[in-house]
C-alpha positions in Angstrom: -61.9 19.4 -60.2 -63.5 16.1 -61.8 -63.6 15.5 -65.8 -67.5 15.6 -66.2 -67.1 15.7 -70.0 -68.5 12.1 -70.1 -71.4 12.7 -67.3 -75.0 12.6 -68.6 -78.2 12.6 -67.1 -80.1 8.9 -67.6 -83.6 8.9 -69.1 -85.4 6.6 -66.7 -88.8 6.4 -65.0 -88.8 8.3 -61.7 -88.7 11.6 -60.2 -85.5 13.9 -60.5 -83.6 12.7 -57.4 -83.9 9.1 -58.8 -82.8 10.4 -62.1 -79.7 12.1 -60.5 -78.7 9.4 -58.1 -78.9 6.7 -60.6 -77.0 9.0 -63.4 -73.9 9.4 -60.7 -74.3 5.4 -60.2 -73.9 5.0 -63.8 -71.2 7.7 -64.1 -69.2 6.5 -61.0 -70.0 2.7 -61.1 -71.0 1.8 -64.6 -74.1 0.8 -63.3 -77.4 2.0 -61.9 -79.8 -0.7 -61.6 -78.9 -2.1 -57.9 -80.3 1.3 -56.7 -83.9 -0.1 -57.0 -83.4 -3.1 -55.0 -86.1 -1.9 -52.6 -88.5 0.4 -54.5 -91.8 -1.8 -54.6 -94.3 -1.1 -52.0 -96.7 2.1 -51.1 -98.5 3.1 -48.0 -101.5 5.5 -47.1 -101.1 8.2 -44.3 -103.6 8.4 -41.8 -104.1 12.1 -42.0 -104.2 14.1 -45.3 -107.0 16.6 -46.9 -107.2 14.2 -49.9 -106.7 10.7 -50.9 -103.8 11.9 -53.3 -101.8 13.5 -50.6 -102.2 10.3 -48.3 -100.7 8.1 -50.8 -96.9 7.6 -51.0 -94.4 5.2 -52.4 -92.4 3.0 -49.8 -89.5 2.4 -51.9 -86.6 2.3 -49.4 -83.5 4.5 -49.6 -81.7 4.7 -52.9 -78.8 6.6 -51.1 -78.4 3.6 -48.7 -78.3 1.4 -51.9 -75.6 3.7 -53.4 -73.5 3.6 -50.2 -73.8 -0.1 -50.1 -72.4 -0.4 -53.6 -69.4 1.8 -53.4 -70.8 5.3 -53.7 -69.9 7.9 -50.7 -72.3 10.6 -50.2 -71.6 13.7 -48.1 -74.4 16.1 -47.3 -73.9 19.8 -46.5 -76.7 21.9 -44.8 -77.7 25.4 -45.9 -76.1 26.8 -42.6 -72.7 25.7 -43.8 -72.8 27.1 -47.1 -71.4 30.3 -48.6 -69.9 31.0 -51.7 -66.4 30.0 -50.9 -67.5 26.6 -49.6 -69.5 25.9 -52.8 -66.5 26.5 -54.8 -64.6 24.4 -52.7 -66.9 21.7 -52.9 -67.1 22.4 -56.8 -63.4 21.9 -57.3 -63.5 18.8 -55.1 -66.9 17.1 -56.3 -68.1 18.5 -59.5 -71.1 18.2 -60.1 -72.8 18.8 -57.2 -76.6 18.0 -56.2 -78.9 21.1 -55.1 -81.7 20.6 -53.0 -84.4 23.1 -53.3 -88.1 23.8 -52.6 -89.8 24.1 -56.3 -92.0 26.9 -54.6 -88.8 28.7 -54.8 -87.6 28.0 -58.3 -88.5 31.1 -60.5 -87.7 29.4 -63.7 -90.4 26.3 -63.2 -93.9 26.3 -63.7 -94.4 25.3 -60.2 -93.1 28.5 -59.0 -94.8 30.0 -56.1 -97.5 27.1 -56.5 -96.7 24.1 -54.5 -93.9 23.3 -52.1 -91.9 19.8 -53.1 -88.5 19.1 -53.0 -86.8 19.5 -56.4 -83.2 18.7 -57.5 -80.7 20.4 -60.0 -76.9 19.9 -60.7 -74.6 22.5 -60.2 -71.7 22.1 -62.7 -69.3 25.5 -62.4 -69.3 28.8 -60.7 -68.4 31.9 -62.7 -66.5 34.7 -60.5 -66.9 37.2 -63.4 -70.8 36.7 -63.7 -71.2 35.6 -60.2 -73.6 33.1 -61.4 -73.6 29.1 -61.2 -74.1 27.0 -64.3 -76.6 24.4 -63.7 -78.8 21.4 -65.2 -82.4 21.4 -64.4 -84.2 18.1 -64.4 -87.7 16.6 -65.1 -87.4 18.4 -67.8 -83.9 18.3 -68.5 -82.5 21.9 -69.1 -78.8 22.4 -69.6 -79.0 26.3 -69.9 -80.0 27.2 -66.3 -77.6 29.7 -64.6 -78.3 30.8 -61.1 -77.2 33.8 -59.0 -75.0 33.2 -56.3 -77.1 35.0 -53.8 -80.0 32.5 -54.9 -77.9 29.6 -54.3 -76.9 30.9 -50.9 -80.5 31.9 -49.7 -82.6 29.0 -51.5 -80.6 25.8 -51.4 -81.5 23.9 -48.4 -78.7 21.2 -48.8 -75.8 20.3 -51.1 -75.1 16.5 -51.8 -71.7 15.3 -53.0 -71.3 12.1 -54.6 -68.0 10.1 -55.2 -66.5 6.7 -55.8 -65.2 5.2 -52.7 -63.3 2.6 -54.7 -65.4 -0.3 -53.3 -66.8 -2.6 -56.0 -70.2 -2.9 -56.7 -72.0 -5.9 -54.6 -72.5 -9.2 -56.3 -76.4 -9.9 -55.7 -77.9 -13.4 -55.1 -81.2 -13.5 -56.7 -83.1 -15.2 -53.6 -81.4 -13.1 -50.9 -81.8 -9.7 -52.9 -85.7 -10.1 -53.3 -86.6 -11.7 -50.1 -86.7 -8.0 -48.6 -89.7 -7.1 -50.9 -91.5 -10.5 -50.3 -91.2 -9.5 -46.3 -92.5 -6.0 -47.3 -95.5 -7.5 -48.8 -96.0 -10.0 -45.9 -95.8 -7.5 -43.2 -98.4 -5.2 -41.9 -98.7 -1.9 -40.3 -101.6 0.0 -38.6 -103.5 0.0 -41.7 -103.0 -3.7 -42.5 -100.9 -5.5 -45.0 -99.9 -4.3 -48.4 -102.9 -5.7 -49.9 -105.4 -4.1 -46.9 -103.6 -0.9 -48.4 -104.8 -1.5 -52.0 -108.2 -2.8 -51.0 -108.6 0.6 -48.9 -107.2 2.4 -52.2 -109.8 0.7 -54.2 -112.7 1.4 -52.1 -111.8 5.0 -51.3 -112.1 5.5 -55.2 -115.8 4.7 -55.0 -117.1 5.4 -51.5 -115.5 8.8 -50.6 -113.2 9.9 -53.5 -114.0 13.6 -55.0 -111.7 14.3 -58.2 -112.7 18.0 -57.8 -111.5 18.0 -54.2 -108.5 16.4 -55.4 -107.6 19.1 -57.7 -108.6 21.9 -55.5 -105.8 24.3 -55.0 -103.9 22.5 -57.8 -105.7 24.1 -60.9 -102.6 26.1 -62.2 -100.0 23.2 -61.4 -99.1 21.0 -64.5 -101.6 18.1 -64.1 -98.8 15.4 -63.4 -98.0 17.3 -60.2 -101.6 17.0 -59.0 -101.1 14.9 -55.8 -103.5 12.2 -56.8 -101.8 11.9 -60.4 -98.2 12.2 -59.1 -98.4 9.7 -56.4 -100.3 6.9 -58.7 -97.5 7.9 -61.4 -95.0 7.2 -58.6 -96.5 3.8 -57.9 -96.1 3.0 -61.6 -92.5 4.5 -61.8 -91.7 2.0 -58.9 -92.8 -0.9 -61.0 -90.6 0.4 -63.7 -87.7 0.6 -61.4 -88.1 -2.8 -60.0 -87.8 -4.1 -63.6 -84.4 -2.4 -64.0 -83.2 -4.2 -61.1 -84.4 -7.6 -62.1 -82.7 -7.2 -65.4 -79.6 -6.3 -63.4 -79.9 -9.4 -61.2 -80.6 -11.8 -64.1 -82.7 -11.4 -67.3 -83.1 -15.0 -68.2 -84.3 -16.3 -64.7 -86.5 -13.3 -64.1 -88.2 -12.8 -67.7 -91.5 -14.3 -66.6 -91.3 -11.6 -63.7 -90.5 -8.8 -66.0 -93.6 -9.8 -68.3 -95.9 -10.0 -65.3 -94.6 -6.5 -64.1 -95.5 -5.4 -67.8 -99.2 -6.5 -67.0 -99.2 -4.7 -63.7 -97.9 -1.3 -65.3 -100.5 -1.7 -68.1 -103.5 -1.6 -66.2 -102.1 1.0 -63.6 -101.2 3.4 -66.2 -105.0 2.9 -67.7 -106.5 3.9 -64.6 -104.0 6.9 -64.0 -104.9 8.1 -67.6 -108.6 8.0 -67.1 -108.0 10.2 -64.3 -105.6 12.4 -66.3 -108.0 13.0 -69.1 -110.9 13.8 -66.4 -108.9 16.6 -65.0 -107.9 17.7 -68.5 -111.5 17.9 -69.4 -113.0 19.2 -66.1 -115.2 16.0 -66.0 -115.4 15.5 -62.2 -118.1 12.8 -62.8 -115.6 10.4 -64.3 -116.4 6.8 -64.5 -115.0 5.8 -60.9 -115.9 2.0 -61.7 -113.7 2.2 -64.5 -110.6 3.2 -62.5 -111.7 0.8 -59.6 -111.7 -2.0 -62.5 -108.3 -1.2 -63.7 -106.8 -0.8 -60.4 -108.1 -4.2 -59.2 -106.9 -6.2 -62.3 -103.4 -4.3 -61.5 -103.4 -5.6 -58.0 -104.7 -9.0 -59.0 -101.7 -9.0 -61.4 -99.4 -7.8 -58.5 -100.4 -10.6 -56.2 -99.4 -13.2 -59.1 -96.2 -11.2 -59.3 -95.3 -11.7 -55.6 -96.3 -15.4 -55.7 -93.7 -15.9 -58.4 -91.2 -14.0 -56.7 -91.6 -15.9 -53.6 -91.2 -19.0 -55.6 -87.6 -18.1 -56.5 -86.7 -17.8 -52.6 -84.7 -20.8 -51.4 -85.7 -21.5 -47.9 
């Protein structure tokens, strides 16, 4: 069994999966920021009941980034799991990552309220108590214990992470930022990244209803209302790209980091206006104010991408 006495969860901007994978990267490789090489970008689905449900962050695959930097990942589906298998995996790879549906997580506020993937860490199994000692995330809770039967029935997947002894890549600034620039220059069915931002801002005025956005989510923590969570996720992606730029070269990327801070400031104000409106049940909130700050954030992001492009050696 691995010595996990120096394993700890990082306090980073992101969801529970980001936090866990970054924590493993830091523990196994002494660095986690390379995970966020492709975290910028967002998309709008063509279908969905509300604008919030149609937004998602197009952030790339941090598991792929981990694999390219010497971290091996093994996945075990629920059909392969029993308590003997779980005990074996614990002996080899503790801590384990458990993938659950938050709808089934009876200890969380969103229990029986919303379906969304949630991840916890499994540390050890007590044969006498027939319980598994875990650490919950977002917020962190290291007192969680789960019955073996619950894990067997409700865990959809177990993820094991280990060091394959390959070194962390040496990143070239120009090469590492090129995929992000390409992503912003490419188009999909809706259009370019900027077209998607334009659509987001326009829908805030023309067809957006905050009351419709919260319908069915009245008993859920406000941050998990789709419109708030997904706008927050876009904000987190800017934070995460800042981590990556600091990892590459703080001196060269300092102006880019300053530009990111301007983007995040405006984006956060727009999100906070909507959050306060939901708290106050003020569904006739100032859409124009939200639109103003989103436009400002997008203008700042255009400057950021231009600055980023200037660093690419052709």
